[in-house]
C-alpha positions, 0 to 999 in steps of 0.5 A: 456464561449463560445460554442467554448471553448475546454474541456481543456480550460473549465476544466483547467479554474480557479474556480473563473471564473465560481463560483466567487472569494469567492467561489473559495477561499473557495473550495481551502481551503477546498479541494485544488481545483483550477480548474473547472475540479478538482471540477467536479471530487469531486464525491458524496460518496453516495446518499439518496432518498426522500420518505414519512416521515419515521416511526421512531418506525420501525428504526433498531438499529445499522444500517445505515438509511435514515430518512425524518422527521420534526424538532420539537425542537432544543437546544444547550449546551456547552461541559464540557471536551473541547471547543465547543457546542452540537446542538441537534435536535428532529424530528418527523415522523408526522406533529404535536406532535403525531408522534414518535420522534428521536434525532440528535446530532451535535458537533459544528454544526454551519451549522446545527444550521443555517439550521435546524429550527423548522418546517423544513423538512429534510432528515437525514442519519446516524447510529441508536444509543441509548442514555439515553433511546432514539434512536438517530443519531450522527452527521448525514448527512442531506439535507433540503427539500424545496417544489421543492425537495419534488415535484421532489424527485430525489436522493440527493448526499452526498459529502465528506464535511467539516465544512466550506464547508457543503453538501448543499453549495457543491450541490449549487455550483455544480449545478451552475457549471453544468449549465455552462457545455455543450457537446461543452465545455466538448467533448468526448474523448473515442472512440464512439465504446467503449461507445456503446459497454459498454453502457456508456453515453457521458462525459458531460452527465455522469457528470450530471448523477453523480452529479444530477441523476434523478434516482439512476441507472443513477448515477451508470452507470455514476460512472461505466463510470468514473471508466472505463475512469480512468482504460482506461487512466491508461492502455493506459499510461502504454502501451505507457510507455512500448512502449517507454521502448521497444525503449531504448537500453540495452546491451544484456547479453547472457548466456555463456557456461562454465562460472560462471553461469554454474559452480555455478549451478554445485556446488549447493548442492540442486536441484532448484524447478520447479518454480525457474528453470522456473523463471530463464529461463524467466530472462535469456531470458530477459537478452539476449535482447538488450532492458532493462529487467524490471521484478518483482520477487515475492515469499514468505519469504524463497522461494529462490529468492536470488538464482534465482537473483544470477544466473542472476547476474552471467550470466551478469558478464559472459557477461562482465557486473557488477551487483548491489544489493540494500538492504533497511537495513545494516543488510539485505545487510550484510546478502545478502553479507554473504549468496552470498559469502557462496553460491559462495565459490571459485567463489567469489575469482577473484584471483590476477590480475583476474587470479582466476575462480571467480569474486569480490564481495564487500559490501558497506554500510554507516557505512563502514570504510574508508579503506573498502569503498576505496577498494570497490569503487576501485573494482567497478570502475576498474571492478574487482568487478563483484557484489556490495551489498549495501544500499543507499550508492550505490547511492553516487556520488563517486560510479562509475561502469566500466559497470553496466549491472544489478540492483537487488532491494530487497524489492522495496517498501522500496525505492523511485522511485528517489533512484531506478532511481539514481542507474540505471543512473550509467550505462554508455551509455545504460540502465541496466537491472532491477530485482525487488524482493519482499517477499510481494505478490502483488495481480494480480489486483494491479500488473495489475493496477500499473505495467501494462505489467511489466513482473512478475515472481512468485515463489509459492512453497517453497523449500524442507526443509521449515517446515510449520508454525502453527499460534495461537491467544493468548488472553492476558486478560485470565491469563491462556493463558498469563502465558502459553505464557511465559512458551512456550518461556522457553520450546522452549529454553529448547529444544535447539531452539531460539525465537523471541519476537517482540514488536510494540515500543522501549520504554515507554513514560516518564510517564511510565519509571521506572515502575516495571512489575512483571506481565503483568497485568498492561499493558492491553490497552498499547502496549508492548515495547522492554524495558518493555518486557526485564524487564518483562522476566528478572523478571520471574524465568523461565528465570534466565538462559535464554540469552535474548537480545534486538534489535531495530533501535536506536542502533548503526549499529555495535551493531545491527550487533553484536547482530544479529551475536550472535543470528545467532551463537546461543549465544542468546536464546531469541531476543526481537526486534522491526520490524527491524528483519522483512526482511532478518534475517535468523536463522535456529534454530529459531522456535518460533515467539511471536508477542506482541499486534499483532493487531498493525501490518498489515497483510503483516507485520505479514506474513513477521515476521512469515516467520522468523521461520521454515527456518531450517527444524524444524516446526515453531510456531507463537503466536499472542498476543492481549488484545482485545476482541474476537469480536473486528474488529481488531482481524479479521485481526489476524484470517486471519493470523491464517487461512492461509499461502498463501501469495497471499490470505493474500495480497488480504485481506490486500488490502481489509482492507487497501483499495488501497489508491492512487496507483499512489504514493503521489499526490496533492488533485487536481491531474488530475490522482488521481484515484477517482472512480476506485477501484482495489478491486471492479472493477477487471472485469472493469480493465480487460475490460479496458486492453483488450480494450487498447490492441485492440486499440494499435493493430489498425494501425494509432490509434494515428492519428485517435484519436488525442483527446484521445492521447492528453487527455492521455498526459494531464491526466498523470501529471508530478509527475505521469509520473515520477512515471510510468517511474521510477517504 
């Protein structure tokens, strides 16, 4: 490879050119890597430092440690319960037989069996456990220390590895790759003034420091540089996307005095909250512009997002456009349709030949009867229907709008970018305005990282009439608490109220079918199902006169809707359901939410479910049942839910628990724009810094001409799938 080889050429080179066909094939099978750049971004997950032989007697129990020791004994035995073997290594902290000893256990340790011979000095890293009266490390990471590594005690990188591609092999291949890397074939693309301002090394040096640091501090600074690089490239990509959006044309939809929007405001039976009014002004101003609105509207369950969206819809209809409200389920679409037509009253009636005061409102779902579907399609195509509420059925080829001006998407995370884009594409000659609603609060760092400068509006305060919800953990292994749970349900019904009972699954496996549960004793360690709960409640004396009904996704659409209608009408006392009721079910008389095996749900999901009660001015209660011991890590999630009603605080906790994953959508393992170093949990300050730097860059005249390599790198960094994600999001 010549010195004239460009960064693009070097990084896009097949691994076989640099590492040979055999090694390249092994890396592709292990990690999916095919190019030099992909393997270079296979960063160590941590490092261990070489030191003196470690005193084994001083090792802290149940903590992660690094031990430098000599192998004094090895043995192997077959596993009884399954195929394979256990390779055991005994090490000593003194050369000879006098030292303290520690055992290591490797399951199917083919590589360990090859590397760890008697007399070998190696560094082991793992958690100290206890087995058969002696300390041990289970499946530890290790690095064999040769004379050179003992004489030059640099930190040793520990990589994500596999059985056929162990750490030592990765280190050897990476060392060979780094020998081929130069400043000429891996040039810098970040502006030098940025590197100077933040004290970051140039790119090829950062790779060397990340994979083979002389000191740990060098690896840390290199990691910071690559995290900043990812944040900067992402922010620059988002800024470029937003610049392009600003050039798109959309029909301005100014508010018309005396129109439907004004009439709707005049007939509202309540006063909008300050948040609702402020958000309404922000959306209204966006709609008056001739480039498309892209706004995210977030707020708690019951915060009044639908009213805000409806006011925007009426403004668009007043200005000659149509609006489509896309909901994720038929139940939610039907509820939106019912609540909107109720709020509109006479304004939902366009009258014969459009001579009425209102506008047509239609519902279109996959289960709509032929006549209903035909009527809805005709109203949409003719323009008589100003608002169409529906599910994925709105995306069908037969759905044609006269003039689509606004797309409202409820619960964005439930739709793929292709589905959302398909609806927007139904506008004629211009791009429709888009309003996305979510009841799952998005942490600021997520919004800032994923959505860039996407306009975000937040309704933080609940309207008057929303009662507080108290939340309590119920330890089911204690009989008193378990019995009290069921009594509490019957007491709530006796007060004239209704109850949700949510289970994590619909039914049991075939082996569990037909088991009669007189008590809940037999279900410890198993998740409660809708079928089991119905059977259990049916056998309790207190429930003989209580009307209990089950609901889940496998029921026919009409049956599901019928059950929901009966529950809303008060004809069902206790609704035993899966999470099908998580979004959109609004029953004001429901005051108690019982979530069985609550540890099986995520924080955001638990918060969504809890928001189903306390919606009618009556105080709500949420009971989180669990069979887990109080000190189990999963119970911490329940304590977080128990401690606060702040959705944004919970969203941050949820993010910390789940980690961010790949926030750019589903990527191939070798995707250039997968975020490998940037953490939106740990790197908040760095993300802020990158966004400020991008703003300063874009404010410079002719920056694209001044930094052509940066511009080219940004375009290459965002691969096609990520570009589509950013453009459609």
